[in-house]
N, C-alpha and C positions, 0 to 999 in steps of 0.2 A: 664385570658384566652387571648392568642394572638398567631399569627403565629410563630412557632419555626423555625427561619431562621439561616442558617449557616453564613451569612454575612449581614451587615447592608444594608438597602435599603432606598431610598427616602421616607420620611414620612411627610405628610402634617401637622402633629402635630407640626412640626418645621417650617411650612410656608416657604418652599423653593421658591426662586425667579426663574423665567424661565431661567435666565442667568446661574444658577447653573446646570440646566439640560444640557444646551448647552456645558458648560465647561466640564461636566462629560462624554459627548459622546465619544465613541471609547476609553475609558480608561480601558476597561475590565469588565467582569461580576461581579456584586455584588450579584447575585442571579442566580440559574440555569435557563437557557433559551435555551434549546436545539431547534435548528432550527430557532432561531430568528436572524434578521439582526445584524451584528457585532457591530453597533454603539449603540445599546440599552444596558443599564447596569442592569436594573431591570424592572419589569412589570409596575411600576408607570411611569418610564421614557418612556416606550413604549407607553402607553396610552396618556400621555401629549404631547410628541413630534410628534407622528404620527398624532394626531389631529391638531397640529399646522402646520405641513407640508402640510396636505391636505387642510385645511380650510383657513389658513392665508398666507402661502407661495403659495397656489393655485397649489400644485403638485397633482392635482386630479388623475393623472394616477397611483399614489402610491396605490390607492384603489385596483388595480390588484395584488399588492404584499402584501396587508394587509387585504384583505377580501377573504374568500374561494369562489370558483366559484359558489358554491351552498349555499351561506350564507343566513340565515333567519334573517329578520329584522322585529321585532314586533313593530307596530305603537301605538301611545297613545290610539287610540280608540279600540284596540284589533285586528285590521286587521294586515296582514302580507304581506310583499313583499319578493320576492325570487330572489336570484342571484346577483352577484356583478355588473353586467351590469346595473341593476336597481339602485343600489347604486350610480354608476357613474352618471347616468342620473339625479337622484334626487339631487345630490350634485351640479352639474352644474346649474340646475334650481334654486336652492337656492342661489348660489353665484351670479347669475344674478340679484336677488332681493336685496341682501345685499352686496354692493360692498366693504364695509370696515368692514366686520364682524370681531369682536375680541371675541374669546372664551377663557375666563380666567379660568383656572383650579382652583377650590376652594377646592377640596378634591378628593382623590381617595382612596376608601376603597376596599380592595381586599382579595381574598383567593385562595386556590388551589395550584397546583404545575405543573411542566413542563410535567409530565407524563399524568395526567388526564385533564390538561388544567387549565389555570388561569381564575378567574372570577373577573372582576373589576366593581366597581360602581363609575362612574366619574361625580361628581357634578361640574357644570360650570355656570358662569355668563356671559352673552353675551351682547355686545353692537354693534350697527350697525346703518347705515343710509339707509332709504328706497329709493333706487335710481333706482329700476327696476320695471317692470310690474308684476302684479299678476292677478289672476283670478277675483280679486275684483276691479281692476282699475289701472290707471297709477301711476308712482312714486309720493309720497307725500313730499319727502325730510325730513321727520320727523325722529327723533332719537328714538331708542328703547333700552330698558334695561330689561332683563328677565332672570329667572333661568331655568336651564334644568338639567336633570340627564340621563346619558346613561349607561346602564349595558351591559357588553360584556363578552362572553366566547371566550377565545383565546387559540389556539394551534399552536405551531411552526410558529409564526409570523402572523398567519391568524385569523381574527375575524370570527368565524363560526356561531355565533348567537348573536343578539343584541336586546335590549329592550330599546325603546326611550320614553321619555315624557318631556314636557316643558310647560311653562306657556303661552299657546297659546292665551288666552283671553287678557292677558296684551299686547301682541304684537299688536293685532287688535285695542285695545283702544288707544295705543300710536300712531298708524297710523291714528287715527281719525275716525275709523269706529264704528258702533254699532254692537257688536257681535251677539245679538239676531236677529237683522234684517238680518245679513248675514247667520245665522244658518237657518232661515226660507227659504232662497233661495237655501240651499244645497239640492242636490238630492241624497238620500241614495241608496245603491245597491238594485236592484229589486230582492231581495231574500226573501223567506218566513222565518219569524222569529217565532218560537214557543218556549215557555218558560214554564218550569215546576216550581215547588216550589223551592226557593233558600235553599241551605243547611246550613242555619245559625243555625238552631235548630236541635236537634235530631228528629227522626221520631215521627209523631203523635203529641200528646199534651204535650210532655215532656218539662221540662225547660232546658235552655242552660247550657252548661258546664262552671263552674267557675274554672279557673286554679289557682293553687298556684303560686304566684310570687316569684321566687327565689331571693337570694341576688345578687345585681347587680355586685358586685366584684367577686363573685364565677362563675357566668355564665351570662355575659351581653347580650349575644344573646338570651338566653331563657328568661331573664328579659324583654327585649323589646317585644318578641313574646307573652308572657303571658299578658302584659299590653294591647297590640293591640287586642288580642283575647277577653279579658275580656271587654274592653271598647267598641269596635265596634260591636262585635257579641253578647255579653251577656248584653250590655247596662249598664255596670258598670261605669258610668261617674265619680264616686268617685275615679277612678284610677288617675285622674288628680291631685287632691289635695294630694293623698297618695304618688305618685311617681314622680311628676314633681316639680322642685324647685319653690319657690314662685316668683323668678325673671326670670323664664323660658322665653326664646324668641323663637318664631316659625315663619318661613317664609312659607307662604302657597299661593295657587293660587290667581290670581287677584292682585298680587303685595302687598299682605297684610302682615304686620309684627305684630304679636300678642305678647302681654306682659302679663305674669302672668296667674293665674288660670282662672279668669273670662273670659278673651278673648278666651282662648283655649276651655273652656267648651262650650261657645256659638258657636264656629266653629263646634264642634262635634255634638251638639244637633241640630243645623240648618240643617246639612246634613241628620241626622236621621229623622227630621221632614219632609223633602222633600221626602225621600226614606225610608218609615217605615220598609221595609223588607231588608234594606241595609245589605249586607254580605261581609265580607272581608276574602280573602284566602291568606295566606302567601305562596309565591312561591319560595323565595330564601332569604337567609341572609348571611352576612359575617361580621366579626368584627376585629378591630385592637385596640391595646392599652394595657394599664396596669393600675393597681389601682392608682399608683402615678400620672400619667399624665392624666388619664381618658380613657374611651373607646369610640370608634366611631363605630356605628352599622349601616349597610346598610340593608334595608328590601324592597324587591320588592313584591307587592301584586296585586291581581286582585280584583277589587271592582265591585259589581253588586247591582242593586236595581231597584225598580219600582217606577216611579214618581207619587205618590199618595197624596202629601202634598204641601201646598203653601209655597213659599219661594223665594229666589233670582232668581230661574230659571223659574218663571212664574206660572200660574195656572196649576194644575195637568193635565198631558197628558195621564197617564196610561201606558206610554211606559217604557220598560226595558232598562237600561243603563249597559254598561260593559266597564271598562277602566283599564289601567295600572296606578298604583300609586306606587311611589318610595319614601321612607323616609330615611333620614340620621338623626340619633340621637346621641347627645353627652351626655355621662353619667359621672358624677363626684360626688364623695362623696355619691354614692348610689342613686342619683337622676338624672332625665333627666334635663339638663340645657339648651340645644339647640336642635333645630329641623328644618329640611328643608323637607317639604312634597310637592311633585310636582305631579300634574295630570293636564291634558289638559281640562280645563273647556269649551273651544270652541268645542272640540270634543263631550263633554257631551251635550252641547246645540244643536249641530247638531242631535244627537241621539234623543233628545226630540222634536225638532221643524222642522227637515228637511222633505222634501217631500218624501213620500213613493211611490215606484213603483206601477203602477196600478194593482189592484187585490191582493195586499199583505197587511199584517198588521205587525206592529212592536211589 
């Protein structure tokens, strides 16, 4: 299962160097791109080079030609900002903090077409030096290194909607801060939060749905979806040993690199112990690849849960969390062999420990 394209496009399965993108610019379309700037040859080229232009070449003004005027940007905590002028402001403020930021494209998994819009899931690894002021204090001069994933919906050269998440807790630790202490200083929006029962289970006292896991080579997207639903919502942790390779490697928040079944099982169980009603909803997926080279599947989820258990986030607070989680899975030989799962643990900590507006409860 893969995109049926009339012409070849850049594919990160071949690990292209950035110089290849530069050399290909203005050489003609390799993929239908109605309304896109002439220098872009395909959607992967668009995502990689417009990110480079704006962030590393500091052509911030290109946001006006690459974001819709009413663009929606969904933040890691689940909040949303509106309009490209806000994107310009946030970009300038971030560039003032990280003077030498480098955003290295590690993969772009995509789907869609020029008529309905292209959807891209752009995994990047970032390096920078903390040379500017933040709300937490003056420059520390420390180096940072962290993972991030940005999902975008693009039409006619314009990003109309974007979903962002990155390893925020790693950034703060590398800057020398205590993320929990900073989270306790955070002031959450003074809005009333009321929460009903999470829709992890069918109504009443029924048991969860157990999905049949299809063959990975026949439908890799459904393969990943069934594993995620069974593991996270139905609590079938045995999915790990059944469908993950023994030498599976996973990159997860707090700069952790997990090896094999045992590490990954502990990661899943620890989150469930902290949030016993944890529920995962799959919001979008796309897939690239073939049986010979393997498949790469991007999955964006909304994760919710109530903090009722002890664990790495401190004593139970009884608060509800909601966050964006984006995963990239590599599937070869019918097994998951690699994974990058990114959610912002600092935003999670703020939801658990931040100060609530007077007269309101989270």
